[in-house]
C-alpha positions as CSV (number, residue, x, y, z in Angstrom):
1,M,-2.3,-27.6,8.1
2,A,0.0,-26.2,5.5
3,I,3.7,-25.3,5.2
4,L,4.9,-22.6,2.9
5,S,6.9,-23.7,-0.1
6,E,10.5,-22.5,-0.8
7,E,9.2,-21.2,-4.1
8,S,6.6,-19.1,-2.5
9,L,9.1,-17.7,0.1
10,D,11.6,-16.8,-2.7
11,F,8.8,-15.0,-4.5
12,A,7.9,-13.1,-1.4
13,K,11.5,-11.9,-1.1
14,A,11.6,-10.9,-4.7
15,H,8.3,-9.0,-4.4
16,I,9.2,-7.0,-1.3
17,E,12.7,-6.2,-2.7
18,K,11.2,-4.9,-5.9
19,Y,8.1,-3.2,-4.6
20,Y,7.2,-2.8,-1.0
21,D,5.7,-4.5,2.0
22,S,3.0,-1.8,2.6
23,D,1.6,0.8,0.2
24,F,1.6,3.4,3.0
25,F,4.8,3.0,5.2
26,P,8.6,3.4,4.6
27,K,10.0,0.0,3.9
28,A,11.4,-1.6,7.1
29,F,15.2,-1.8,7.4
30,E,14.8,-5.2,9.0
31,F,14.2,-6.8,5.6
32,E,17.9,-6.3,4.8
33,A,18.7,-8.5,7.9
34,L,16.3,-11.1,6.6
35,W,17.8,-11.2,3.2
36,H,21.3,-11.4,4.8
37,H,20.1,-14.6,6.6
38,W,17.8,-15.8,4.0
39,P,18.5,-19.6,4.2
40,Q,17.9,-19.4,8.0
41,V,14.8,-17.3,7.5
42,K,13.4,-19.9,5.1
43,Q,14.2,-22.7,7.4
44,E,12.5,-20.9,10.3
45,L,9.3,-20.2,8.2
46,Q,9.2,-23.8,6.9
47,S,9.8,-25.4,10.3
48,K,6.2,-25.2,11.3
49,N,2.7,-25.1,9.9
50,I,1.4,-21.7,9.2
51,S,-1.2,-22.1,11.9
52,K,1.7,-22.4,14.4
53,F,3.3,-19.1,13.5
54,L,3.8,-16.7,16.4
55,V,2.0,-13.7,14.9
56,S,2.3,-10.1,16.2
57,N,-0.2,-7.4,15.7
58,P,0.6,-5.1,12.8
59,Y,1.6,-1.4,13.3
60,N,-1.5,0.7,12.8
61,S,-1.6,4.3,11.7
62,T,-4.0,6.8,10.0
63,I,-3.8,8.6,6.6
64,Q,-6.1,11.4,5.5
65,K,-8.8,10.7,2.9
66,A,-9.2,12.9,-0.1
67,R,-12.6,14.4,1.1
68,G,-11.8,14.5,4.8
69,G,-11.5,12.1,7.6
70,Y,-9.0,9.3,8.0
71,R,-8.5,5.7,7.1
72,V,-6.6,3.1,9.2
73,V,-3.7,1.4,7.4
74,H,-1.4,-1.3,8.5
75,Q,2.2,-2.5,8.3
76,L,2.9,-6.1,9.2
77,E,5.9,-7.2,11.1
78,P,8.7,-8.2,8.6
79,M,8.4,-11.9,9.2
80,E,4.6,-11.8,8.8
81,A,4.9,-9.6,5.7
82,V,7.1,-12.3,4.1
83,A,4.7,-15.1,5.1
84,Y,1.6,-13.2,4.0
85,T,3.1,-12.4,0.6
86,A,4.1,-16.1,0.2
87,M,0.5,-17.1,1.0
88,A,-0.8,-14.8,-1.7
89,Y,1.6,-16.4,-4.1
90,E,0.4,-19.9,-3.3
91,V,-3.3,-19.1,-4.0
92,G,-3.1,-16.2,-6.4
93,S,-3.2,-18.1,-9.7
94,S,-6.2,-20.3,-8.6
95,I,-8.1,-17.2,-7.5
96,E,-7.5,-15.6,-10.9
97,E,-8.7,-18.7,-12.8
98,K,-12.1,-18.5,-10.8
99,R,-12.6,-14.8,-11.5
100,A,-14.8,-13.6,-14.4
101,P,-12.5,-13.7,-17.5
102,A,-10.6,-10.5,-18.0
103,T,-12.1,-10.2,-21.6
104,N,-15.5,-9.8,-20.0
105,R,-14.4,-6.6,-18.1
106,I,-16.6,-7.5,-15.2
107,A,-13.8,-7.8,-12.6
108,C,-11.6,-5.1,-13.9
109,S,-9.4,-4.4,-10.9
110,Y,-6.0,-5.9,-10.5
111,R,-5.9,-9.0,-12.6
112,I,-3.6,-11.5,-10.9
113,K,-0.5,-12.7,-12.7
114,V,2.2,-14.1,-10.5
115,A,5.6,-13.6,-12.1
116,N,9.0,-11.9,-11.6
117,G,8.1,-10.7,-8.1
118,S,4.9,-9.2,-9.2
119,L,1.3,-10.4,-8.2
120,F,-0.5,-8.5,-10.9
121,D,-0.7,-8.0,-14.6
122,G,0.2,-4.7,-16.0
123,G,-2.1,-1.8,-15.2
124,S,-4.7,-1.3,-12.5
125,G,-7.7,-2.0,-14.8
126,W,-9.4,1.4,-14.3
127,G,-9.4,2.1,-18.1
128,D,-11.3,-1.2,-18.7
129,F,-13.7,-0.3,-15.9
130,K,-14.5,3.1,-17.5
131,D,-14.7,1.8,-21.0
132,K,-17.1,-1.0,-20.0
133,S,-19.2,1.4,-18.0
134,L,-19.6,3.6,-21.1
135,E,-20.4,0.6,-23.3
136,L,-23.1,-0.7,-21.0
137,A,-24.6,2.8,-20.5
138,N,-25.0,3.0,-24.3
139,E,-26.8,-0.3,-24.3
140,N,-29.1,0.2,-21.4
141,D,-31.6,2.9,-20.2
142,F,-30.8,2.8,-16.5
143,A,-27.7,2.5,-14.2
144,A,-27.2,1.8,-10.6
145,I,-23.9,2.6,-8.7
146,T,-22.8,1.5,-5.3
147,D,-19.9,0.3,-3.3
148,I,-19.3,-1.7,-0.1
149,S,-18.8,0.2,3.1
150,D,-15.2,0.0,4.5
151,F,-14.6,-3.1,2.4
152,Y,-11.2,-4.3,3.4
153,N,-11.8,-3.8,7.1
154,Q,-15.1,-5.6,7.0
155,I,-14.2,-8.7,5.0
156,Y,-15.5,-11.8,6.8
157,L,-12.5,-14.1,7.2
158,H,-14.4,-17.3,7.1
159,R,-15.9,-16.3,3.7
160,L,-12.4,-15.6,2.5
161,Q,-11.4,-19.1,3.5
162,N,-14.4,-20.4,1.7
163,A,-13.5,-18.5,-1.4
164,I,-9.9,-19.8,-1.5
165,E,-11.0,-23.4,-1.0
166,A,-13.6,-23.0,-3.7
167,A,-11.0,-21.6,-6.1
168,N,-9.0,-24.8,-5.7
169,T,-9.9,-27.6,-3.3
170,A,-6.2,-28.5,-3.0
171,H,-5.9,-25.2,-1.0
172,K,-8.2,-26.4,1.7
173,S,-5.6,-26.6,4.5
174,L,-3.9,-23.5,3.3
175,A,-7.2,-21.5,3.2
176,S,-7.9,-22.6,6.8
177,D,-4.4,-21.5,7.9
178,I,-4.8,-18.2,6.1
179,E,-8.0,-17.6,8.1
180,D,-6.1,-18.4,11.3
181,F,-3.2,-16.2,10.3
182,L,-5.5,-13.2,9.7
183,L,-7.4,-13.9,12.9
184,A,-4.2,-13.8,14.9
185,L,-3.3,-10.5,13.2
186,N,-6.7,-9.1,14.2
187,N,-6.5,-10.3,17.8
188,K,-9.1,-12.9,17.0
189,A,-11.5,-10.5,15.4
190,S,-13.2,-12.4,12.5
191,Q,-13.4,-9.4,10.1
192,G,-10.7,-7.5,8.2
193,V,-7.6,-7.9,6.1
194,P,-4.7,-5.5,6.5
195,V,-4.8,-2.3,4.4
196,G,-1.6,-1.8,2.6
197,P,0.0,-5.2,1.6
198,A,-0.4,-6.2,-2.0
199,A,-1.4,-9.6,-0.7
200,S,-4.6,-8.1,0.7
201,V,-5.6,-7.1,-2.9
202,V,-5.5,-10.8,-3.9
203,M,-7.6,-11.8,-0.8
204,A,-10.1,-9.1,-1.6
205,E,-10.6,-10.2,-5.1
206,A,-11.1,-13.8,-3.9
207,V,-14.1,-12.5,-1.8
208,M,-15.6,-10.8,-4.7
209,I,-15.8,-13.9,-7.0
210,D,-19.2,-15.1,-5.8
211,I,-20.5,-11.5,-5.5
212,D,-19.8,-11.0,-9.2
213,A,-21.5,-14.3,-9.9
214,F,-24.5,-13.3,-7.9
215,I,-25.0,-10.1,-9.7
216,S,-24.8,-11.8,-13.0
217,Q,-27.6,-14.1,-11.9
218,C,-29.8,-11.2,-11.1
219,G,-30.4,-10.6,-14.9
220,V,-28.5,-7.2,-15.1
221,D,-25.2,-6.3,-16.6
222,H,-22.5,-5.0,-14.4
223,T,-18.8,-4.0,-14.1
224,R,-16.7,-3.6,-11.0
225,Y,-13.5,-2.0,-9.8
226,V,-12.5,-3.4,-6.3
227,D,-15.8,-2.8,-4.4
228,D,-17.1,0.0,-6.8
229,I,-20.0,-1.7,-8.6
230,R,-21.9,-0.4,-11.5
231,M,-25.1,-2.3,-12.8
232,F,-27.2,-1.6,-16.0
233,S,-30.6,-2.6,-17.3
234,N,-33.3,-1.4,-19.6
235,S,-35.7,-2.0,-16.7
236,E,-35.6,0.4,-13.7
237,A,-37.6,-2.1,-11.7
238,K,-35.2,-4.9,-12.5
239,L,-32.3,-2.7,-11.5
240,A,-34.0,-1.7,-8.2
241,G,-34.7,-5.4,-7.5
242,A,-31.1,-6.3,-8.2
243,L,-29.9,-3.7,-5.7
244,E,-32.2,-5.0,-3.1
245,K,-31.2,-8.6,-3.7
246,L,-27.5,-7.6,-3.6
247,T,-28.0,-5.8,-0.3
248,L,-29.6,-8.9,1.2
249,Y,-27.0,-11.3,-0.2
250,L,-24.0,-9.3,1.0
251,Y,-25.5,-9.1,4.6
252,E,-26.6,-12.8,4.8
253,N,-23.5,-14.3,3.2
254,H,-20.6,-11.8,3.9
255,R,-21.9,-9.5,6.6
256,L,-21.1,-6.6,4.2
257,T,-23.2,-3.6,3.7
258,L,-23.6,-1.2,0.8
259,A,-22.7,2.5,1.4
260,T,-26.1,4.3,1.5
261,D,-24.7,7.7,0.4
262,K,-22.9,6.1,-2.6
263,T,-25.9,4.0,-3.8
264,K,-27.9,5.6,-6.6
265,L,-30.2,4.6,-9.5
266,M,-30.5,6.9,-12.5
267,P,-31.1,7.1,-16.2
268,T,-28.0,6.2,-18.1
269,D,-27.7,9.6,-19.8
270,E,-27.5,11.1,-16.3
271,F,-24.9,8.5,-15.3
272,V,-22.8,9.3,-18.3
273,E,-23.0,13.1,-17.6
274,K,-22.2,12.8,-13.9
275,H,-19.9,9.9,-13.7
276,L,-18.2,9.5,-17.0
277,H,-18.2,12.8,-18.8
278,N,-18.1,16.0,-16.8
279,P,-15.6,18.9,-16.8
280,Y,-13.7,17.4,-13.9
281,L,-13.5,13.9,-15.4
282,D,-12.6,15.2,-18.9
283,N,-9.9,17.3,-17.4
284,K,-8.6,14.2,-15.5
285,D,-8.6,12.1,-18.7
286,E,-6.7,14.8,-20.6
287,L,-4.1,14.9,-17.8
288,M,-3.8,11.1,-17.8
289,E,-3.2,11.1,-21.6
290,E,-0.4,13.6,-21.1
291,L,1.2,11.3,-18.5
292,D,0.8,8.3,-20.8
293,N,2.8,10.3,-23.5
294,I,5.6,10.8,-21.0
295,S,5.8,7.2,-19.8
296,P,3.5,5.0,-21.9
297,Y,4.3,1.7,-20.1
298,G,3.8,2.8,-16.5
299,G,5.4,1.2,-13.5
300,D,8.6,1.9,-11.8
301,D,10.7,0.3,-14.5
302,A,9.3,2.4,-17.3
303,D,11.8,4.1,-19.6
304,E,11.6,7.7,-20.5
305,D,9.8,8.4,-23.8
306,D,12.1,9.5,-26.5
307,N,9.6,12.3,-27.6
308,F,10.3,14.2,-24.4
309,N,13.4,15.8,-23.1
310,E,13.9,16.6,-19.4
311,G,12.7,20.1,-19.7
312,D,9.5,19.0,-21.5
313,I,8.7,16.4,-18.8
314,G,9.3,18.8,-16.0
315,G,7.1,21.5,-17.5
316,T,4.3,19.1,-18.4
317,L,4.3,17.6,-14.9
318,A,4.4,20.9,-13.1
319,E,1.5,22.2,-15.3
320,A,-0.4,19.0,-14.5
321,L,0.1,19.5,-10.7
322,D,-0.9,23.1,-11.0
323,R,-4.2,22.0,-12.7
324,I,-5.2,19.5,-10.0
325,L,-4.7,22.0,-7.4
326,K,-7.7,23.8,-8.9
327,F,-9.9,20.7,-8.1
328,D,-12.2,20.9,-5.1
329,Y,-10.4,18.0,-3.5
330,I,-7.4,16.0,-4.4
331,D,-7.7,13.2,-6.9
332,L,-5.6,10.5,-5.3
333,G,-5.0,8.4,-8.5
334,L,-4.1,11.4,-10.6
335,A,-1.9,13.0,-7.9
336,R,0.0,9.7,-7.4
337,S,0.4,9.3,-11.2
338,I,2.0,12.7,-11.6
339,I,4.3,12.3,-8.6
340,R,5.3,8.7,-9.6
341,T,6.0,9.9,-13.2
342,A,8.2,12.7,-11.8
343,R,10.0,10.2,-9.6
344,R,10.6,7.7,-12.4
345,N,12.1,10.5,-14.5
346,K,14.0,12.1,-11.6
347,T,12.4,15.4,-12.4
348,P,13.0,18.0,-9.6
349,N,10.4,20.6,-11.0
350,L,7.7,19.5,-8.6
351,V,9.6,20.2,-5.4
352,P,8.4,23.8,-4.9
353,V,4.7,23.3,-5.6
354,L,4.5,20.1,-3.5
355,L,6.1,21.7,-0.5
356,E,4.2,25.0,-0.8
357,N,0.9,23.0,-1.0
358,F,1.9,20.3,1.4
359,A,-1.4,20.3,3.3
360,Y,-3.3,19.6,0.1
361,F,-1.0,16.7,-0.8
362,T,-0.9,15.0,2.6
363,P,-3.2,12.1,1.5
364,V,-0.5,11.0,-0.9
365,S,2.4,11.8,1.5
366,P,4.1,8.3,0.9
367,D,4.5,9.1,-2.7
368,L,5.5,12.6,-2.0
369,F,8.4,11.6,0.3
370,L,9.5,8.8,-2.0
371,Y,9.7,11.4,-4.8
372,L,11.7,13.8,-2.6
373,E,14.1,11.0,-1.9
374,E,14.7,10.4,-5.5
375,V,15.4,14.0,-6.4
376,M,17.4,14.9,-3.2
377,D,20.9,16.1,-4.2
378,A,23.2,19.0,-3.6
379,L,21.1,21.3,-5.8
380,T,17.7,20.5,-4.4
381,S,18.7,20.1,-0.8
382,P,18.6,23.8,0.2
383,M,15.1,24.2,-1.3
384,I,13.9,21.0,0.3
385,K,15.3,22.1,3.7
386,S,13.7,25.5,3.7
387,G,10.4,24.0,2.5
388,L,10.3,21.4,5.2
389,E,11.1,23.9,7.9
390,K,7.7,25.5,7.1
391,V,6.0,22.1,6.7
392,C,6.9,21.2,10.2
393,D,4.7,24.0,11.5
394,L,1.6,22.8,9.7
395,R,-1.2,21.1,11.6
396,E,-1.2,18.3,8.9
397,S,2.3,17.4,9.8
398,N,1.1,15.9,13.1
399,C,-1.1,13.3,11.4
400,A,0.5,10.1,12.6
401,L,1.6,8.7,9.2
402,V,2.5,12.0,7.7
403,R,4.8,12.7,10.7
404,L,6.3,9.2,10.5
405,W,7.3,9.9,6.8
406,L,8.4,13.4,7.5
407,E,10.7,12.3,10.4
408,H,11.9,9.3,8.4
409,F,13.0,11.6,5.5
410,I,14.6,14.2,7.6
411,S,16.4,11.7,9.7
412,S,17.9,10.0,6.6
413,H,19.8,13.2,5.5
414,A,22.6,15.0,7.4
415,S,22.0,18.1,5.4
416,L,18.5,18.3,6.7
417,L,19.5,17.4,10.3
418,A,21.9,20.4,10.1
419,S,18.7,22.5,10.5
420,Q,18.1,22.9,14.2
421,R,14.4,23.3,13.4
422,L,14.3,19.9,11.5
423,K,16.4,18.1,14.0
424,R,14.3,19.2,16.9
425,F,11.2,18.0,15.0
426,V,12.6,14.6,14.8
427,M,14.1,14.3,18.3
428,T,11.0,15.6,20.1
429,G,8.7,13.4,18.0
430,P,6.9,10.2,19.1
431,N,8.9,7.8,16.9
432,I,12.0,6.3,18.5
433,E,12.7,4.5,15.2
434,N,13.4,7.9,13.5
435,K,15.5,9.1,16.4
436,A,17.6,6.0,16.0
437,R,17.8,6.6,12.2
438,A,19.0,10.2,12.9
439,A,21.7,8.8,15.3
440,I,22.9,6.6,12.5
441,T,22.9,9.5,10.0
442,L,24.8,11.8,12.4
443,G,27.0,9.1,14.0
444,D,25.6,10.1,17.4
445,I,27.3,7.7,19.7
446,A,26.0,9.4,22.9
447,W,22.3,8.8,21.8
448,V,23.0,5.1,21.2
449,R,24.9,4.6,24.5
450,T,21.9,6.3,26.3
451,H,19.4,4.0,24.8
452,K,21.0,0.6,24.3
453,A,20.4,-0.3,27.9
454,Q,16.7,0.2,27.4
455,I,16.1,-2.3,24.6
456,Y,14.2,-4.7,26.8
457,N,11.9,-1.9,28.1
458,V,10.6,-0.7,24.7
459,G,8.4,-2.2,22.0
460,A,9.7,-4.5,19.3
461,R,10.1,-1.8,16.6
462,A,11.9,0.5,18.9
463,R,14.1,-2.3,20.2
464,R,15.2,-3.3,16.7
465,S,15.8,0.4,15.8
466,I,18.3,0.7,18.8
467,I,20.0,-2.5,17.8
468,N,20.5,-1.2,14.2
469,A,21.8,2.1,15.6
470,A,24.5,0.3,17.5
471,R,26.5,0.3,14.1
472,V,27.8,3.7,15.0
473,L,29.5,2.5,18.2
474,P,33.3,1.6,18.2
475,S,33.7,-2.1,17.2
476,D,35.2,-3.1,20.6
477,E,32.0,-1.8,22.2
478,R,29.5,-2.8,19.5
479,N,30.4,-6.3,18.8
480,P,30.4,-7.7,22.3
481,W,27.1,-6.0,23.1
482,L,25.5,-7.3,19.8
483,G,26.8,-10.7,20.7
484,L,24.9,-10.6,24.0
485,V,21.8,-9.3,22.2
486,A,21.9,-12.2,19.8
487,Q,22.5,-14.7,22.5
488,N,19.6,-13.5,24.6
489,A,17.2,-12.8,21.7
490,A,13.7,-14.1,22.4
491,L,12.8,-13.9,18.7
492,P,14.8,-15.0,15.6
493,L,14.5,-11.6,13.9
494,D,16.4,-9.9,16.8
495,K,19.2,-12.4,16.6
496,W,19.4,-12.0,12.8
497,L,19.3,-8.3,13.2
498,A,22.2,-8.2,15.7
499,N,24.3,-10.5,13.6
500,W,23.6,-8.4,10.4
501,V,24.6,-5.3,12.1
502,K,27.9,-6.9,13.3
503,A,28.6,-8.1,9.8
504,T,27.7,-4.8,8.0
505,A,28.6,-2.0,10.4
C-alpha cells in the first residue's frame, strides 16, 4: 500500500491551478478552499494509504460528439482530483521511459514530461502522427487503419495496474492502489478511466505500451495517436494477418475491441488521398498554418506574434471560423485551436459568429464559454447578452453539459443576470450550484437564507455551493452559522470550505 509524496501533491496543486481538473467542466471553486488550507489538505491526504481513501463517485455528464450522439465525461470530486493528479505524477516518468522512443514516432500522442505543473511535453503530437503516416505510406504498398472502441471507458483496470508495475517494479504497491482507487470511482466496475482529467491520458498511454510492442512484433510498420492506429506493409496478406492478430490480442489481454466501421485496409495511394490529402484536410492544414503564424508556440502562455496586430488577428480568426462553418461537421481540434487562439489574444471578433452559430459549436462549448469569459467587458457585454438570450431558446442548450456551462457563465455576471430572460434560465434550471453562484453575484441574501437550512438534504456539490453562497450574509449571521457547519462537518472538505468562506467573505 502506498502513500502519496508531498512532492506529488504540490505538483497536483500546481497543475490544477495552471490548467484544469477536467477538460470539460468549469473549474470547481472548492479548490480555492483547498489551497487556503493546503498544509492541512496534504496532511489529510498523506495520513492514510491510497487504498484507504474515502472515494466518491465523479460527477457525470454528456457532451455532443462532432458527428452526432453523445459521450460521457467526468469531473472528480476536488480531493480525488488532487490525489489522481498526484498519482499520475508519481508514475508518469516511468511510463514515458517504457514507451516507444519519441524519435520513432510510433506513440505520437502526448509525450509525458512532468515539470512546472505540466504532465506533457509541448504539443499534442498530431503533426508527428501525420508526417509518420505519410512517410510510411510512401515506403509501403498497403495501409490499414483502425481504432479502439470507446477506449477510455473500456480500459481494463487490472491491465493498467500491470502496465504501471511493468514500467517500474518500484511502483508495484502504487499500481495496485491506483487500480483500487479507480475501482472505487467506478462503483467497483473493473473497466474505465474518467474522461476529462489529464491524469487519464497518462494512464491510457501506459495501457498502450504493450499494444505498440505487439504490433511491432507482427512484422508491419505502424504509428499511433491515442487509440487511432495506422499500420503499413508491402504485403496485403501480412497486413490483414496483423489486423486479425491485433483483434485477438486486444480481446484476450485487454478485453478491448476494434471499431468495425473504422477498420479498413487499402492501397497506400488511396490512404493518402482519403486520409492525408483531400480538400477537407488540405483546407484544415492551411488553417492550422495560419493559426501557427499568429501564435507559433501554442499553449495558454504563448505570446502574441509581432507580425500581427490586433486587427490582423481578429480578421484572420474570424475568417478561419467562417471557413470551418462550411465543413459538413465540426472539426473539434481545429475549432478549439481557433477559439483558444482568440482567447489567448483576447480578440472579441469571434463573439457574433460563435453565438449566431451556437448549435454548430456546442461540441466545443467549454472552450466557447472560456473564450467569452476572457473577452467579456463593458463593450462586449450587450452583444453577448442579446446573443445568449437567443441561445437559451435552442434545443442544444438543454444538453446537460452545455446548460451547465451556460448557467455558470450567466450566473457569474451581474450584467447578464439583469436580463430577466437569462436570470430565469438560471433560476429555473436543474443546477443548484449555478443558482448559488447567481446569489453570490447578485448579493441575494433571501436566496441563501431560504436554502441554508437545507444543506443536509441535498447532494455534496449543492451543499458546498450553499455554504459558499453564505458569504453574502451579514457577518453576525454568517460566521456563527459557518462555525456550526465546520463543527458538524462529516467531511474535511466541508470544514475547510466553511472556514475559507469565513476568512474570505
